[in-house]
N, C-alpha and C positions, 0 to 999 in steps of 0.2 A: 680573465682579461676582458673588460667591457669593450664592446664594439657597437657604437651607435651609428645607425644608418641614416644618412641624410637622403631622403627619398625625393627625387626630382623627376620631372617628366623626361628629362634627358640628363645623362651624366651624373647619376647617383653615386655616392661614395661613402666610405666608412671613416668615422673618427675613432681611432683606437687609443684607449687609455690604459697604460700599464707601466708600473715602475720598472726601470731597466730597459725600456723599449728602445732607447737610443742605441744601445749596444747591439740591437737586432734590426736597426733601421735599414741596413744594406739589403737584407732579405726582403723587407717590405717594399723597398724602392724597386728592387728587381721585378717584382710582380706587376708594377704599374708602368714600366718603361714602354715608350711608344713602339720600340723595335729592339731587336737584339744588338743593333749597332749604335743605339742611343748613348749619348753622353750626358752625365748629370753636372749641372752647374749650381754649386751651392753658394747662395747669396747669404752673407753673414756680416757681422760686425767684428772689429778687433776684440772687443770684450767677450763676446760669446765664443769666438774662436779660441781665445786664450783658455777659457774654462772647459769647453766641451768639444772643441774642434777635433782634438786627437781621438776622442771616443768615436765620433762620427766617421772619421777617416778610416780607422781600423775596421769599423763595421762595413764600410764600402769596399775596402780591400778584400776582406774575408768573403764578401759576396761577389767579388770580381766585377764590380760596377765601375767603369771608367768615369772619372770625375775631375772637375776643376773648381777651385775655390776662388770666388770673387767677393770683394769686400766693399762696404760703404760705412759711413759713420752712422751711429745710432742717435736717437733723440729727435724730437719734432722738427728742429731747424733743418735737419738733413732730409726731411721728407718732402723733397721738391723735385721738379722735372729735371733739374740739373743732375741730381744723383742717379735718376733712372737712365738718363742719357749716358752717363759715365759707365754704368753697369753694362749697358748695351754695347758700348765701344769695347769694353773688356771681353765680352762674349764674342764679338766679331773678330777681334784679334786672336782669340783662342779657337777660331774656326767653328763656332756654333752653327747649327743648321736647324731646319724645321722639325727634326726628330729629337732635338735636345729636350731635356727635362730640367726645369728650374726647381730647386729646393730652397724654400724660404726658411732659413735657420736662424731664428732670433725672436725678438719681441714684436709688438704691433707695428712699429715703424718699418722694420725689416719685412714683415709679412705683407703689409699694404703696398710697400714699394716694389718688392720682388713679385708680388702677385700682379701688380699693374704692368711691370716689365714683361711678365709672361703673357699678359693679355694682348700686348702690342708688338712684341718682338717677332719680326717676320710674319706679322698679322696673327700671331697667337701660337704659343707653345704650351704644353701642359706644365702644371705646377703641383708640388706637394708641400704642405705646410708642416714644419716641425717647430712649434712654438716653444720658446724658452722662458717666457714670463707668465705669471699667473693670469694676467689680463688677456694675453694672447691665447692661452690655453682654454679659457672659459668663453671667449667671445671673438676676438679679432680674427682668429685662424679659420673659423667656421662660417660658411655662408656666402663666400665668393665676392664680398665687397673688397675692391682694391682701389687705391688712389693716392694722390699726393696733395699737398696743401698749396694754396696761394696766400699772398699776404692778406687778402681780404677774408679768408676763412679756411676751415678745414675741409679736406677731401673734395674740393670743388672740381678737380679733374680726376677722373677715374673710370672704372668699368667693372661690370659684373663678370667675374671669371672664376668659376668653381674649381677647386683643387681636385686632383685625382684621389687624394687621401690626406688625412690629417693624423699625424703621429704625436701623441701627447705622452710625455714621460715626466711624471711628477718629481723624479729624482733631480732633474736639472734645476728645480727651484731651490735646491740647497745652497747654491752660490748667489742667489738673487739678493740684492740689498734690501734691507728691511722696508725702506720707504717705497721702493718699487713693488715689493711683495704686497704690502698693505693697500697700495693704490689699486691693485688688481682685484682685491676682495670686493670692492664696491660694485664691480660688474656682476659678480655672483649675487650680491644682495639685490641688484636690479632685477636679475632673473626671478628671484623670489617674490619681489613686489609685483612684477607684471604677470606671473603665470604659475608660481609654485609656492604656495603658502607654507608647505612643509619645509622647503629649502630655507625660506626666510626664518622660520622658527628654529630650525637646526643651527643656523648661523648666529642667531641671538643666544641660544642656550649653550653653544659650544665655542664661544668666542675665544676662551683661553686656549683650548686645544688647537684651534685654527691658527691663532697667532704664534703658537709654539711649533707650527708646521707639523703637527701630528699627521703621519702619512695617511692613515685611514680617514681622518676627518677631511683632509684635503682632497683625497680621491672622491669622497662622497660629494663634496661641493662641486668639483670639476665635472663629474659625470652628470649630476643633476642639472647643472647650468648648460652643459652641452645638449642634453636632451631637450631642454626648453628651447634653445636656439634652433636645434635641428627640426623640431616640430613646427616652429614658426616659419622657418625658411622653406620647409617642404610645402607649406600651405600658401606661401607668398614669396616666391623666389626673388622677384624684381622690385619688392617694396612698393607695391601699388596700393596695399591696404593694411592687412594684419601686421606685416613685418614692421610697420612703423612703430609698434609698441616697444620694439627693441631700443628705440631712441629715448626711452624714459631717462631723464636727467641729462641728455645730450644737447638739448636745445640751448639751454642756458650754459651748460658746460662747454660746448664748442665756442660760444660767444666769449666766455671768460678766457679761454685759451688764446683766441685771436686778439682780444683786447689787450692782453698782456704780452703779446709778441711771442707766445709759446715759451716763455722763459720763467714763469712763476709756478706753474702747476704741472705735475704729471697728469696724463690724460685721465686716469682713474680718480685723481683728486678733484679735477674740474667736474667730472661726472658726479662725484659725491656732492659737491656744492649744488650742482644742477638738480640732483634728486631732492635736496632740501628745499630748493626754490620751487620745484614742481609740486612738492607736497604742500608747501605754503600756498601756492596758487590754488590747488585743489580745495584746500580749506576755505579760502576766500570766496571762491565761486560755488561753494557747497556741493562739490563733486563727491566729497567724502566726509566722514565724521571727524571731529577734532581728535578723537582717539587714534585714528589711522594716521593722521598727520604726525602726531606725537610718536607713534610706533616707528615710523620711517626715520624721522629726524634723530630719535634716540639711538636707533640701530646704527645709523651712519656715524654718528659722533662717538659711539662706543669703541670703534676700532682704532681711532687715532685722532690726534689734533690736526686739523687741516690747515694748510697755509692760509693766511688771511687774504681777503679780497680787497686789494688796494687800488683798483682801477676805477675810473669814473663810471657812474651809472649810465650816463648818456653814451659812453663808448660801448658799453655792453649792449644797450638797446639798439644802437646802430648796427652792430655786428649781427644781431638777430635777423635783421631785414635781408641780409644776403646769405643766410643759411640755406642749405639744400632743402630743408623742411618747410621753408616759406614758399607758398604757392599763391600767385595772384595777389601778392602783398599781405596775405594773411599768414600769421605765424601759427604753426600747428604745435600744440603741446600735448604730451602724453601725461594724463592725470590719473592718479590712483583713485579707484572707487572703494576698494578695500584691499587688504593684502592678498595678492594672487589675481587681482583683476584691475584692469585700467581701461580708459577710453581716450580717444583722441578728440581734441577740441581746437577749433580755429576761432573761437568766439571769446577769447580772454581779453578783457579791456586792458588797454595799454597802461592805465594807472595801476592795475593789479600787478602787472609784470614789473613795473617800476618799483612798487612796494616790495615785491619778492627779491629784487636785486638789492634794495636797501636793507632788507632783512638779513641776507647772508653777509653783507658788508658789516652790519652791526653785531653779528653773532659769531665772529671768528674766534 
């Protein structure tokens, strides 16, 4: 059972990856309860609860952990302050207190929203992440980034709030819709590009096994991706420097999501287009060889046909200016130098960015 340690100056924690872990989640949660009298508040969505809620509840009952289920809608449109407020009201009605433990049981939207709720409810209560989508398992559940969206852009309101543990069960991916599953794979590809050439090569060579949800292949990609993120977060918890490489593909990706009202792309799909755009930019500014650009773009496209980009170029460029990664008016891009290594640049000419957006619009 792989156990990856996220080593921080304070509040280090483990990411546990194991098939069938959800059936043992109650025991793991009992180990991290703030006190013997603590109650668990499971934040989830109707869809996740329908498929896996019963398994988690049996586990909690067997471990004699008192719990309450609270629900919110899934999907990016639900990732707003209003949803967090409604969850908080449900917790207050259920007599939650500062010794309560929140469990984020769902995909990235649930994890970000419930994590943010934990960061601010009664000025902060602990949270455990139990991610149920591939994207959340390899990326969103690890690192302590929490937050919700504004109309202007993604995750513009949030807080760093590290979990007490992350419990990853690959078995829950069995009920994940194909599109949602594939969208998550791009985050693992991202990890390969930025820091793990062996992971990138594995995903290129084992595409058929991964798409068939071969259990061993999936666990390999999950564990490797989590190790990449854990090492980066340990070195730069609050994203002051190194951690920014995790944003590879996200600069343009977030702008695409905002420009289309969060209705056209799943997050991973937008990141995939963002990776293609970032590779294009890297080639244009000679940050990497043309071969590297082709490697990245081919690997991304090999997994699935992406939804077309049908928004205006100016709309995307405008959204870039309000992104969290824009500092002092300068847009920061994570650019590949080769597979496994990237650099951050704030000196990309606007015309190159425009051509990159036109490139992805023309190559859907």
